[in-house]
C-alpha positions as CSV (number, residue, x, y, z in Angstrom):
1,X,51.6,26.0,-5.1
2,X,48.4,24.8,-6.7
3,X,46.9,21.6,-5.7
4,X,46.5,19.0,-8.4
5,X,42.7,18.3,-8.6
6,X,43.3,14.7,-9.6
7,X,45.5,14.2,-6.5
8,X,42.8,15.6,-4.3
9,X,40.2,13.4,-6.0
10,X,42.5,10.3,-5.5
11,X,43.1,11.0,-1.9
12,X,39.4,11.5,-1.3
13,X,38.6,8.4,-3.1
14,X,41.3,6.3,-1.4
15,X,40.2,8.0,1.5
16,X,38.2,7.1,3.7
17,X,34.7,7.1,2.5
18,X,34.3,10.7,1.3
19,X,31.6,10.8,-1.3
20,X,31.5,13.1,-4.3
21,X,28.8,15.3,-2.9
22,X,31.0,16.3,0.1
23,X,29.0,14.6,2.8
24,X,31.7,14.8,5.3
25,X,29.4,14.1,8.3
26,X,28.3,10.8,6.7
27,X,31.9,9.9,5.8
28,X,33.1,10.5,9.4
29,X,30.1,8.5,10.8
30,X,31.0,5.6,8.5
31,X,34.4,5.2,10.1
32,X,34.4,2.2,12.4
33,X,34.1,2.8,16.1
34,X,37.6,1.6,16.7
35,X,39.2,3.6,14.0
36,X,42.7,4.7,14.6
37,X,43.6,8.4,14.8
38,X,45.4,8.2,11.5
39,X,42.0,7.4,9.8
40,X,40.3,10.4,11.1
41,X,43.1,12.8,10.2
42,X,43.5,11.3,6.7
43,X,39.8,11.8,6.2
44,X,40.0,15.4,7.3
45,X,43.0,16.1,4.9
46,X,41.2,14.4,2.0
47,X,38.1,16.5,2.5
48,X,40.1,19.7,2.7
49,X,42.3,18.8,-0.4
50,X,39.1,18.4,-2.3
51,X,37.8,21.7,-1.1
52,X,41.1,23.4,-2.1
53,X,40.9,21.8,-5.5
54,X,37.4,23.2,-5.9
55,X,38.6,26.8,-4.8
56,X,36.9,26.6,-1.4
57,X,39.8,27.8,0.5
58,X,38.2,29.5,3.5
59,X,36.0,26.4,4.0
60,X,39.0,24.1,3.8
61,X,41.0,26.1,6.3
62,X,38.0,26.1,8.7
63,X,37.7,22.4,8.5
64,X,41.5,22.0,9.1
65,X,41.2,24.2,12.2
66,X,37.9,22.8,13.4
67,X,38.0,21.4,16.9
68,X,38.6,18.8,17.8
69,X,41.1,17.7,15.3
70,X,40.7,14.1,16.3
71,X,43.9,12.1,16.7
72,X,46.3,15.0,16.2
73,X,47.9,14.5,19.5
74,X,46.7,10.9,20.1
75,X,49.5,8.8,18.7
76,X,49.1,9.7,15.0
77,X,51.8,8.5,12.7
78,X,54.5,10.9,11.6
79,X,53.3,10.6,8.0
80,X,49.8,11.6,8.8
81,X,50.9,14.5,11.1
82,X,53.1,15.8,8.3
83,X,50.3,15.5,5.7
84,X,47.9,17.4,8.1
85,X,50.3,20.3,8.7
86,X,51.4,20.5,5.1
87,X,47.7,20.8,4.2
88,X,47.2,23.5,6.9
89,X,50.2,25.4,5.8
90,X,49.0,25.2,2.1
91,X,45.6,26.5,3.0
92,X,47.0,29.4,5.0
93,X,49.4,30.2,2.1
94,X,46.4,30.3,-0.3
95,X,44.6,32.6,2.0
96,X,47.6,35.1,2.0
97,X,48.6,34.3,5.5
98,X,52.3,33.5,5.3
99,X,52.9,33.8,9.1
100,X,50.3,31.1,9.9
101,X,51.6,29.0,7.0
102,X,55.1,29.1,8.4
103,X,53.8,28.4,11.9
104,X,52.1,25.2,10.6
105,X,55.3,24.1,9.0
106,X,57.2,24.7,12.2
107,X,54.7,22.7,14.2
108,X,55.1,20.0,11.5
109,X,58.8,19.8,12.4
110,X,58.2,19.2,16.2
């Protein structure tokens, strides 16, 4: 399933301070100190969707799997957890890794 580049751009723009040059460290640093876990995960997903839209699949997968995935187990909302695992599954699928893609979907359901 191909990611719509306009959707990725919209998420990145909506989202959470990710600039067009891909300065993710600056975007993350710009989040307020008391940012909720949902904000960190939404930023990470927006960054990876933009990478996927640009064909940077290995980099997107590495970003999704980078540790620590702030907020994943710290009370994130169900919507954001689903968004994260859907992006992770999609990246694995595009890398030709169906087993890992299915595992991400299964984790999404727990």
